[in-house]
C-alpha positions as CSV (number, residue, x, y, z in Angstrom):
1,M,0.0,0.0,0.0
2,S,1.4,3.4,-0.9
3,I,1.9,6.3,1.5
4,N,-1.1,8.1,0.0
5,E,-3.3,5.1,0.4
6,I,-2.3,4.6,4.0
7,R,-3.0,8.3,4.7
8,K,-6.4,8.0,3.1
9,T,-7.2,5.0,5.3
10,R,-6.1,6.8,8.4
11,I,-8.2,9.8,7.6
12,R,-11.2,7.5,7.4
13,K,-10.3,6.1,10.8
14,L,-10.0,9.7,12.0
15,E,-13.5,10.4,10.8
16,N,-14.7,7.2,12.6
17,I,-13.3,8.5,15.8
18,R,-15.0,11.8,15.4
19,Q,-18.3,10.2,14.4
20,A,-18.1,8.2,17.7
21,G,-18.3,11.5,19.5
22,L,-14.6,11.5,20.4
23,N,-12.0,14.2,20.0
24,P,-9.0,12.8,18.2
25,Y,-6.8,15.7,19.4
26,P,-7.9,16.6,23.0
27,A,-6.2,19.3,25.0
28,Q,-6.4,17.7,28.4
29,V,-4.5,14.5,29.4
30,K,-4.7,12.4,32.5
31,R,-1.3,10.9,33.6
32,T,-0.3,9.6,37.0
33,H,3.1,8.1,36.1
34,T,5.6,8.0,33.3
35,C,6.3,4.6,31.8
36,Q,9.6,4.4,33.6
37,E,8.1,5.4,36.9
38,A,5.5,2.6,36.5
39,I,8.3,0.1,35.9
40,D,10.4,1.4,38.8
41,S,7.5,1.4,41.2
42,F,6.0,-1.9,39.9
43,E,6.1,-3.9,43.2
44,K,4.5,-1.1,45.2
45,L,1.8,-0.4,42.6
46,L,1.1,-4.1,42.3
47,A,0.8,-4.6,46.1
48,D,-1.4,-1.6,46.5
49,K,-3.5,-2.7,43.5
50,E,-3.3,1.0,42.5
51,G,-4.8,2.0,39.2
52,L,-2.7,4.3,37.0
53,F,-2.9,6.4,33.8
54,L,-0.1,6.1,31.3
55,V,0.3,8.1,28.1
56,G,2.5,7.8,25.0
57,R,3.0,6.7,21.4
58,L,2.0,3.2,20.2
59,Q,5.3,1.7,19.1
60,A,4.1,-1.9,18.5
61,I,0.8,-3.7,18.1
62,R,0.6,-7.5,18.3
63,E,-2.8,-9.2,18.1
64,H,-3.6,-12.6,19.5
65,G,-7.2,-13.6,19.1
66,G,-9.2,-11.7,21.6
67,S,-6.3,-9.7,23.0
68,T,-3.7,-7.3,21.8
69,F,-0.2,-6.5,23.2
70,T,1.2,-3.0,22.5
71,Q,4.3,-1.0,23.5
72,I,3.6,2.5,24.8
73,R,6.5,4.8,24.7
74,D,6.9,8.2,26.4
75,G,9.9,10.4,27.0
76,S,11.1,8.3,29.9
77,G,10.9,4.8,28.2
78,E,8.3,2.3,27.3
79,I,6.1,-0.4,28.8
80,Q,4.0,-3.2,27.5
81,A,0.2,-2.7,27.5
82,Y,-2.4,-5.5,27.3
83,F,-5.7,-4.8,25.7
84,K,-8.1,-7.7,26.5
85,K,-11.6,-8.0,25.1
86,D,-13.2,-9.3,28.3
87,Q,-11.6,-6.3,30.2
88,I,-12.7,-3.4,28.0
89,G,-15.7,-5.0,26.3
90,D,-16.3,-6.3,22.7
91,K,-17.3,-2.9,21.3
92,E,-14.4,-1.0,22.7
93,Y,-11.9,-3.7,21.8
94,K,-13.1,-3.7,18.2
95,F,-13.0,0.1,18.1
96,F,-9.4,-0.1,19.1
97,Q,-8.6,-2.7,16.5
98,D,-10.3,-0.9,13.7
99,N,-9.1,2.7,14.4
100,F,-5.8,2.7,16.2
101,D,-2.4,2.5,14.4
102,L,1.3,2.5,15.1
103,G,2.3,6.1,15.9
104,D,-0.9,7.1,17.5
105,F,-0.7,8.7,21.0
106,V,-3.0,7.1,23.6
107,E,-4.0,7.4,27.2
108,A,-4.4,4.0,28.9
109,Q,-6.0,3.4,32.3
110,G,-5.4,0.2,34.1
111,E,-3.4,-1.9,36.6
112,L,0.0,-3.5,36.4
113,F,0.6,-7.3,36.3
114,L,3.5,-9.6,35.5
115,T,3.1,-11.8,32.3
116,K,4.1,-15.5,32.3
117,K,7.3,-14.4,30.6
118,G,8.0,-12.1,33.5
119,E,7.3,-8.8,31.7
120,K,5.9,-5.8,33.6
121,T,2.7,-5.0,31.8
122,L,-0.3,-2.6,32.1
123,L,-3.7,-4.4,31.9
124,V,-5.8,-1.8,30.1
125,K,-9.3,-1.2,31.5
126,D,-10.0,1.9,29.5
127,Y,-8.3,4.0,26.8
128,R,-8.5,7.2,24.9
129,I,-7.1,8.6,21.7
130,L,-4.8,11.6,22.3
131,T,-3.4,12.1,18.8
132,K,-4.3,10.3,15.6
133,G,-1.3,10.0,13.3
134,L,-2.0,10.2,9.6
135,L,1.3,9.1,8.2
136,P,2.9,5.7,9.0
137,L,6.2,5.4,11.0
138,P,9.1,4.0,9.0
139,E,10.1,0.5,9.8
140,K,12.9,0.1,12.3
141,W,15.6,-1.2,10.0
142,H,14.2,-0.6,6.5
143,G,12.3,2.7,6.5
144,L,15.0,5.2,7.6
145,K,18.2,3.9,6.1
146,D,19.0,7.1,4.2
147,V,21.3,9.2,6.3
148,E,20.2,12.4,4.6
149,E,16.6,11.5,5.3
150,R,17.5,11.0,9.0
151,F,18.9,14.5,9.2
152,R,16.1,16.1,7.1
153,K,13.4,14.4,9.2
154,R,15.1,14.4,12.6
155,Y,11.7,13.9,14.3
156,L,11.4,10.4,12.7
157,D,15.0,9.6,13.5
158,L,14.3,10.4,17.2
159,I,11.2,8.2,17.2
160,M,12.8,5.2,15.6
161,N,16.4,5.3,16.9
162,K,17.1,5.4,20.6
163,E,20.7,6.0,19.9
164,T,19.9,9.4,18.3
165,K,17.9,10.4,21.3
166,E,20.8,9.4,23.6
167,I,23.2,11.6,21.6
168,F,21.1,14.7,22.1
169,K,20.4,13.9,25.8
170,K,24.1,13.6,26.3
171,R,24.8,16.8,24.4
172,S,22.4,18.6,26.7
173,E,24.2,17.1,29.7
174,I,27.6,18.3,28.3
175,I,26.4,21.9,28.0
176,K,24.8,21.8,31.4
177,K,28.0,20.5,33.0
178,L,30.2,23.0,31.2
179,R,28.0,25.8,32.3
180,G,28.1,24.6,35.9
181,L,31.9,24.2,35.9
182,L,32.3,27.8,34.6
183,E,29.8,29.2,37.1
184,S,31.5,27.4,40.0
185,N,34.7,29.2,38.9
186,K,33.1,32.6,39.1
187,F,32.4,33.1,35.4
188,I,29.1,34.8,34.6
189,E,27.0,33.9,31.6
190,V,26.2,36.8,29.2
191,E,24.4,37.3,25.9
192,T,26.0,39.4,23.1
193,P,24.5,40.5,19.7
194,I,24.0,37.9,16.9
195,L,23.2,40.6,14.4
196,Q,26.2,42.9,14.1
197,S,27.0,45.9,12.0
198,L,30.5,44.7,11.7
199,Y,31.6,41.1,12.1
200,G,34.8,40.0,13.8
201,G,36.4,37.7,16.3
202,A,37.4,35.0,13.8
203,S,38.8,34.8,10.3
204,A,35.7,33.7,8.4
205,K,33.3,34.7,5.6
206,P,30.0,36.0,7.1
207,F,26.3,35.8,6.2
208,K,24.8,39.2,5.3
209,T,21.3,40.5,5.9
210,H,19.5,43.8,5.8
211,L,17.6,45.6,8.6
212,N,14.7,47.4,6.9
213,A,13.9,49.6,10.0
214,L,17.3,51.4,9.8
215,D,18.0,50.6,6.1
216,M,21.4,49.1,7.1
217,E,23.5,46.1,6.2
218,L,24.0,43.6,9.1
219,Y,26.0,40.4,9.5
220,L,25.3,37.2,11.5
221,R,28.1,36.9,13.9
222,V,31.0,34.7,13.2
223,A,32.1,34.8,16.8
224,P,31.1,36.7,20.0
225,E,34.7,37.5,20.9
226,L,34.9,41.2,20.5
227,Y,31.8,41.9,22.5
228,L,32.9,39.6,25.3
229,K,36.2,41.5,25.5
230,R,34.3,44.8,25.6
231,L,32.8,43.4,28.9
232,L,36.3,42.9,30.2
233,V,36.9,46.6,29.6
234,G,33.7,47.2,31.5
235,G,35.0,45.4,34.6
236,L,33.4,42.0,34.2
237,E,36.4,39.9,35.0
238,R,35.2,36.4,33.9
239,V,32.5,36.0,31.3
240,F,31.2,33.2,29.0
241,E,28.6,32.7,26.3
242,I,27.2,29.6,24.8
243,G,25.5,30.5,21.5
244,R,25.0,30.1,17.8
245,C,27.6,31.4,15.3
246,F,27.4,31.5,11.5
247,R,30.1,31.2,8.9
248,N,29.4,31.1,5.2
249,E,32.0,28.5,4.4
250,G,32.3,24.8,3.5
251,M,30.3,21.8,4.9
252,D,32.0,18.6,6.0
253,R,32.3,16.2,8.9
254,E,33.5,19.0,11.2
255,H,31.7,22.0,9.7
256,N,28.2,23.3,9.5
257,P,27.2,26.9,8.5
258,D,25.5,27.5,11.9
259,F,27.1,25.9,14.9
260,T,27.3,26.3,18.7
261,M,30.3,27.9,20.3
262,L,31.3,28.3,23.9
263,E,33.6,31.2,24.4
264,F,35.0,32.3,27.8
265,Y,37.4,35.0,28.9
266,A,39.2,35.6,32.1
267,A,41.0,38.9,33.1
268,Y,44.5,38.6,34.6
269,W,45.1,35.2,33.0
270,D,47.6,34.3,30.3
271,W,47.7,31.3,28.1
272,E,49.4,29.2,30.7
273,D,46.6,29.9,33.2
274,L,44.1,29.0,30.5
275,M,45.8,25.7,29.6
276,K,45.7,24.6,33.2
277,F,42.1,25.6,33.5
278,V,41.1,23.8,30.3
279,E,42.9,20.6,31.6
280,Q,41.0,20.9,34.8
281,I,37.4,21.4,33.5
282,M,37.8,19.0,30.6
283,H,39.0,16.2,33.0
284,Q,36.0,17.0,35.2
285,L,33.7,16.9,32.2
286,D,34.9,13.4,31.1
287,A,37.9,11.8,32.7
288,K,37.9,8.9,30.3
289,V,38.5,11.1,27.2
290,F,40.5,14.0,28.8
291,P,43.5,13.2,31.1
292,E,44.6,15.5,33.8
293,K,47.6,16.6,31.7
294,W,47.6,17.1,28.0
295,D,50.6,16.7,25.7
296,R,52.3,19.8,24.4
297,V,53.9,20.2,21.0
298,E,55.1,23.2,18.9
299,Y,53.1,24.0,15.8
300,K,56.3,24.3,13.7
301,D,57.2,20.7,14.8
302,V,53.8,19.2,13.9
303,V,52.7,20.9,10.7
304,K,54.7,19.8,7.7
305,N,54.3,21.2,4.1
306,D,51.4,23.4,5.2
307,D,49.2,20.2,5.6
308,I,47.5,21.4,8.7
309,K,44.6,19.0,8.7
310,G,46.7,16.0,7.8
311,S,49.3,16.9,10.5
312,F,46.7,17.3,13.2
313,A,45.0,14.0,12.2
314,K,48.0,12.2,13.6
315,L,47.5,13.7,17.1
316,E,45.2,11.1,18.8
317,K,45.8,12.0,22.5
318,P,44.5,15.4,23.8
319,T,47.3,17.8,22.8
320,F,48.0,21.6,23.0
321,V,49.6,22.8,19.8
322,L,51.6,25.9,20.8
323,H,52.5,29.1,19.0
324,L,50.0,29.2,16.2
325,P,50.9,31.6,13.5
326,D,48.8,34.5,12.1
327,I,46.3,35.0,14.9
328,P,45.1,38.6,14.5
329,L,43.7,39.0,18.1
330,C,46.5,37.2,19.9
331,K,49.2,38.8,22.1
332,D,52.9,37.9,21.8
333,G,52.3,34.8,19.8
334,Q,50.8,33.1,22.8
335,A,48.2,31.1,20.9
336,F,47.4,27.4,21.1
337,Q,45.0,24.9,19.7
338,G,43.4,21.9,21.3
339,I,43.5,18.7,19.2
340,V,41.7,15.6,20.3
341,Q,41.5,12.4,18.3
342,G,42.9,14.3,15.3
343,V,40.1,17.0,15.4
344,E,40.5,20.7,16.3
345,L,38.4,21.3,19.4
346,F,39.3,24.9,20.2
347,K,41.7,27.8,19.6
348,A,42.8,29.9,22.6
349,F,45.3,32.6,23.4
350,S,46.5,35.5,25.5
351,E,44.4,38.4,24.3
352,Q,45.9,41.5,22.7
353,N,45.0,44.5,24.8
354,D,47.4,47.0,23.3
355,S,45.0,49.1,21.2
356,M,47.8,50.5,19.0
357,E,49.2,47.1,18.1
358,Q,45.7,45.8,17.5
359,R,45.0,48.7,15.1
360,K,48.1,47.8,13.1
361,V,47.0,44.2,12.8
362,F,43.5,45.2,11.8
363,E,44.9,47.5,9.1
364,Q,47.0,44.6,7.8
365,Q,43.8,42.5,7.7
366,E,41.9,45.2,5.8
367,A,44.7,45.3,3.2
368,L,44.4,41.5,2.8
369,R,40.6,41.9,2.4
370,K,41.0,44.5,-0.4
371,K,43.2,42.0,-2.2
372,G,40.3,39.5,-2.1
373,D,40.7,37.6,1.2
374,E,37.0,37.2,2.2
375,E,38.0,35.7,5.5
376,A,40.2,38.6,6.6
377,Q,39.1,40.4,9.8
378,R,37.6,43.9,9.7
379,L,39.0,47.0,11.3
380,D,36.5,47.5,14.1
381,S,36.9,51.2,15.3
382,D,34.3,50.8,18.1
383,F,36.3,47.9,19.5
384,L,39.5,49.7,19.2
385,E,38.0,52.7,21.1
386,A,37.0,50.3,23.9
387,L,40.5,49.0,24.1
388,E,41.8,52.6,24.4
389,Y,39.9,52.9,27.7
390,G,42.0,49.9,28.9
391,M,41.4,46.2,28.9
392,P,43.2,44.1,31.6
393,P,45.5,41.3,30.6
394,A,43.3,38.4,29.7
395,A,43.1,35.0,28.0
396,G,40.2,33.5,26.1
397,I,39.0,30.4,24.2
398,G,36.4,29.3,21.8
399,I,35.2,25.7,22.0
400,G,33.1,24.0,19.3
401,I,30.2,22.3,21.2
402,D,29.2,20.3,18.1
403,R,32.7,18.8,17.8
404,L,32.9,18.2,21.5
405,A,29.6,16.3,21.2
406,I,31.2,14.1,18.5
407,L,34.0,13.2,21.0
408,L,31.7,12.4,23.9
409,T,28.8,10.7,22.2
410,E,28.1,8.2,19.5
411,A,27.8,10.9,16.8
412,R,30.2,10.5,13.9
413,S,29.9,14.0,12.4
414,V,28.6,17.4,13.4
415,R,25.5,16.7,11.4
416,E,24.8,13.9,13.8
417,S,25.5,16.1,16.8
418,I,23.2,19.0,15.6
419,L,19.5,18.4,15.8
420,F,18.6,20.1,12.6
421,P,21.7,20.5,10.4
422,L,21.4,22.6,7.3
423,M,20.2,20.5,4.4
424,K,19.7,21.3,0.7
425,P,15.9,21.1,-0.1
426,K,14.9,18.1,-2.1
């Protein structure tokens, strides 16, 4: 049966539900336990003969004569539910058989029992439709094989693949833990502009847009760095931001046009202080992946024949690559890169706070831009003015959250670690 035929059949079932006087999309739901809570509290609920209401999506339906076994899944997990004709009545049982499909959301009332095979199960005594699905779910192994389709229809990927859901739960935990580690070290979280009149903070090609209200060209930020350093000028000594950045560049295993960056800056630190702190928080984040001490190598000793990516690919253990060349916002060449399992995780450096030296570098970058270098940084007069009021010595870092998620989850590329990666329309 084609998708269109299945959809027409389900629409007929939807009309059957409405004709029976039932709302196939009710607003109110009764729920006493999640599926996992029912399983965890099974013995107590069984002993008390306590009735309960469970809700979720039908993930499996298996009919056996006058009874039907289903799997109900919610955000916590899933539980088996047993629909039995002599419990809910012939009419209600047939109505369930005729009008409910895989993917529908249901509310099921009943009591728990243990099957002969020892499976914790809900004996359904009443049920209600919560959402009637009109399109069929893909088969577990055959319906969602296309990797591109998984990214394009992430909602189906999340329904069908527990592994995908675990990746994004872990990603959320990573961000939560990083935020906690920074806050416990007296960093404060801030928000800086995403729309900027002049982009900066990274050597990258920006996305352009136009603000009609002021008739002016704007850019989506390539990095929050210059605004975070303005806050150091303003007296906030330790700041961080977790947010989306945008670069109009290539797409591959490690790059997506929009991505999540963690940047943090600390006044009165230099690159050595920063390296020690990175070792500390990364080890606390995941001791299995990040050791207490990282290897250190010189950039000039690692990169051969200008093959940066190929040279870094050989660095499996967490490594600081020191003295990176050509970093426009760096002070005294004190720049380093974090490489883990051959992938660049971050760049970091002692921050340039000499406004006159920074102006010279910006002027050099503008000259490169005029020669056609679209990734050259811009001369930001407003930022230079802020520096002239005085910025304390400082060190800062930008960590790619999407790449970090690859290292710490089962994701194999940034597109697997981003919920909705950019995809070319079909």
